[in-house]
BAFI-3210 file (N, C-alpha, C; in Angstrom, 3 decimals, decimal comma, padded with zeros to 6 digits):
// residues 87
n [1|2|3|4|5|6|7|8|9|10|11|12|13|14|15|16|17|18|19|20|21|22|23|24|25|26|27|28|29|30|31|32|33|34|35|36|37|38|39|40|41|42|43|44|45|46|47|48|49|50|51|52|53|54|55|56|57|58|59|60|61|62|63|64|65|66|67|68|69|70|71|72|73|74|75|76|77|78|79|80|81|82|83|84|85|86|87]
n.u [002,778|004,770|004,155|004,662|007,432|008,339|007,523|009,065|011,655|011,539|011,326|013,806|015,414|014,749|015,503|018,301|018,938|019,882|022,468|025,456|026,543|029,229|029,788|031,638|031,313|031,284|031,524|029,707|029,018|027,743|025,264|022,763|023,445|024,150|021,667|020,257|021,612|021,079|018,258|018,080|019,285|017,544|015,417|015,910|014,957|014,940|016,721|017,079|018,009|020,089|023,174|024,816|028,002|029,147|031,616|033,519|032,894|031,336|029,040|027,077|025,156|022,353|020,906|018,674|019,698|021,064|020,362|021,525|024,606|025,325|022,888|022,397|024,468|023,825|021,506|022,557|024,315|022,459|021,328|023,248|025,862|029,139|029,907|031,096|031,617|032,889|035,287]
n.v [061,735|062,260|060,438|058,037|058,250|058,239|055,708|054,182|054,850|053,765|051,032|050,626|051,059|048,869|046,761|047,089|046,283|043,843|041,442|039,847|036,583|034,407|031,019|028,096|024,955|021,580|018,234|018,148|016,311|015,991|017,145|016,787|016,923|019,630|020,799|019,978|021,400|024,016|024,067|023,674|026,017|027,826|027,488|028,901|031,544|034,807|034,446|035,177|034,322|031,838|030,877|028,126|026,644|024,026|022,753|024,382|024,125|025,868|028,427|031,255|033,418|035,395|037,493|038,953|041,767|041,110|038,543|035,496|034,095|031,707|030,427|029,727|027,918|025,971|024,921|023,783|021,922|020,298|019,107|017,392|018,120|019,656|022,912|026,222|029,639|031,896|034,436]
n.w [-053,154|-051,365|-049,319|-050,630|-051,001|-048,405|-047,589|-049,309|-048,425|-045,819|-046,425|-047,668|-045,525|-043,885|-045,579|-045,611|-043,103|-042,817|-042,283|-043,267|-042,735|-042,448|-042,664|-041,761|-042,951|-042,159|-043,401|-045,558|-048,379|-050,776|-053,159|-051,958|-049,273|-049,138|-049,692|-047,431|-045,417|-046,260|-045,957|-043,178|-042,212|-043,271|-041,625|-039,324|-037,221|-038,449|-040,489|-043,842|-046,276|-047,588|-048,944|-050,174|-050,507|-051,692|-052,611|-051,447|-048,795|-047,258|-046,094|-046,871|-045,165|-045,085|-042,829|-040,434|-038,579|-035,505|-035,347|-034,115|-034,834|-033,578|-033,294|-035,863|-036,421|-034,520|-035,668|-038,046|-036,932|-035,632|-037,831|-038,524|-039,266|-039,157|-037,837|-037,880|-037,106|-039,513|-040,192]
ca.u [004,092|005,596|003,850|005,413|008,936|008,565|007,374|010,248|012,765|011,376|011,639|015,207|016,049|014,531|016,322|019,657|019,101|020,391|023,896|025,967|027,291|029,929|029,920|032,414|030,474|032,008|030,734|028,909|029,711|026,983|024,240|021,696|023,931|024,045|020,235|019,884|022,175|020,306|016,930|018,261|019,522|016,227|014,449|016,317|014,228|015,768|017,429|016,248|018,631|021,397|023,847|025,693|029,068|029,504|033,028|034,320|032,521|030,939|027,735|026,840|023,774|021,779|020,026|018,327|020,610|020,687|020,265|022,738|025,275|025,329|021,636|022,572|025,354|023,079|020,616|023,370|024,769|021,248|021,088|024,280|027,056|029,921|029,695|031,828|031,504|034,078|035,432]
ca.v [061,463|062,275|059,196|056,999|058,351|057,837|054,221|053,623|055,047|052,790|049,764|050,539|050,924|047,505|045,850|047,194|045,905|042,532|041,279|038,638|035,766|033,315|029,825|026,994|023,745|020,333|017,029|018,087|015,549|015,851|018,200|016,529|017,488|021,054|021,110|019,843|022,513|025,176|023,976|023,834|027,425|028,552|027,354|029,755|032,806|035,915|034,132|035,477|033,707|031,103|030,333|027,059|026,418|022,649|022,456|025,194|023,787|027,098|029,022|032,675|033,561|036,756|037,464|040,194|042,249|040,604|037,014|034,976|033,072|030,430|029,700|029,139|026,750|024,967|024,243|022,982|020,751|019,460|018,422|016,389|018,634|020,544|024,315|027,249|030,991|032,321|035,852]
ca.w [-053,494|-050,112|-048,582|-051,387|-050,719|-047,025|-047,574|-049,955|-047,525|-044,723|-046,971|-047,864|-044,194|-043,475|-046,400|-045,246|-041,705|-042,865|-042,241|-043,886|-041,792|-043,152|-041,778|-042,269|-042,751|-042,334|-043,558|-046,724|-049,383|-052,010|-053,304|-050,927|-048,041|-049,252|-049,568|-046,074|-044,705|-046,628|-045,316|-041,717|-042,037|-043,592|-040,489|-038,214|-037,220|-038,814|-041,702|-045,054|-047,414|-047,335|-050,120|-049,822|-051,425|-051,398|-052,855|-050,528|-047,435|-046,484|-046,321|-046,636|-044,626|-044,956|-041,707|-039,790|-037,582|-034,168|-035,453|-033,524|-035,597|-032,829|-033,591|-037,195|-036,283|-033,774|-036,660|-038,925|-036,152|-035,407|-039,113|-038,605|-039,871|-038,339|-038,196|-037,137|-037,714|-040,193|-040,226]
c.u [005,013|005,449|004,668|006,899|009,179|008,499|008,613|011,499|012,695|011,728|013,111|015,903|015,913|015,416|017,767|019,938|019,578|021,869|024,251|026,854|027,883|030,139|030,825|031,637|031,311|031,102|029,787|029,698|028,991|025,911|023,081|022,148|023,762|022,589|019,823|020,329|021,385|018,923|017,082|018,479|018,290|015,259|014,753|015,619|015,240|016,567|016,550|016,767|019,862|021,897|024,892|026,730|029,695|031,019|033,934|033,988|032,124|029,523|027,739|025,365|023,402|020,767|019,766|019,384|020,154|020,493|021,574|023,366|025,295|024,031|021,738|023,406|024,622|022,175|021,395|023,872|023,652|020,963|022,241|025,589|027,825|029,762|030,500|031,665|032,862|034,093|035,504]
c.v [061,411|060,993|058,058|057,043|057,911|056,267|053,584|053,778|054,066|051,429|049,554|050,397|049,472|046,480|045,907|046,793|044,473|042,536|039,929|037,865|034,619|032,179|028,793|025,766|022,491|019,166|016,998|017,338|015,506|016,993|017,991|017,028|018,981|021,535|020,991|020,936|023,775|025,217|024,226|025,366|028,237|028,503|028,227|031,110|033,941|035,700|034,382|034,692|032,987|030,558|029,343|026,808|025,062|022,387|023,190|024,853|024,980|027,509|030,484|032,871|035,020|036,688|038,833|040,520|041,722|039,120|036,436|033,899|031,677|029,665|029,063|027,867|025,669|024,198|023,344|021,712|019,766|018,600|017,348|016,823|019,517|021,956|025,200|028,619|031,392|033,790|036,327]
c.w [-052,310|-049,376|-049,341|-051,063|-049,340|-046,903|-048,188|-049,064|-046,318|-045,226|-047,187|-046,549|-043,697|-044,237|-046,023|-043,820|-041,651|-042,740|-042,861|-042,905|-042,582|-042,177|-042,470|-041,953|-043,095|-042,502|-044,777|-047,795|-050,769|-052,077|-052,345|-049,595|-048,037|-049,122|-048,114|-045,185|-044,971|-045,980|-043,783|-041,383|-042,257|-042,501|-039,308|-038,294|-037,503|-040,094|-042,931|-046,280|-047,013|-048,674|-049,640|-050,902|-051,061|-051,479|-051,844|-049,065|-046,606|-046,874|-046,040|-046,251|-044,461|-043,881|-041,138|-038,758|-036,205|-034,177|-035,015|-034,432|-034,893|-033,083|-034,972|-037,141|-035,485|-034,776|-037,562|-038,141|-035,905|-036,711|-039,351|-039,196|-038,913|-038,810|-037,294|-037,847|-038,294|-040,096|-041,699]
res [m|k|k|v|l|l|t|l|a|a|f|i|s|l|a|s|a|d|e|l|v|n|l|k|i|e|g|m|m|c|p|a|c|a|k|t|v|k|e|s|l|g|g|v|k|g|v|s|e|a|s|i|y|l|k|e|g|r|a|e|v|k|a|a|t|g|t|k|p|a|a|m|c|d|a|v|k|k|a|g|y|g|c|a|v|s|k]
***
């Protein structure tokens, strides 16, 4: 039982090691654009999840602590869209 609790505690610590990064995305016009942005963010090492809000022109990215927001924006820009880190 002690081993299970320690494993569970370690898992919770790892899960909480993520941080949320908000990005302003420019140039998304349709669902296909949003999908492209999501896929580009998903290819960044450390990113575990990306939620794209087409109408609002933004993305919320869940990433491991230490993942650089600049790397996320670089991936979005490489896909052909504007990107800036929001507060």
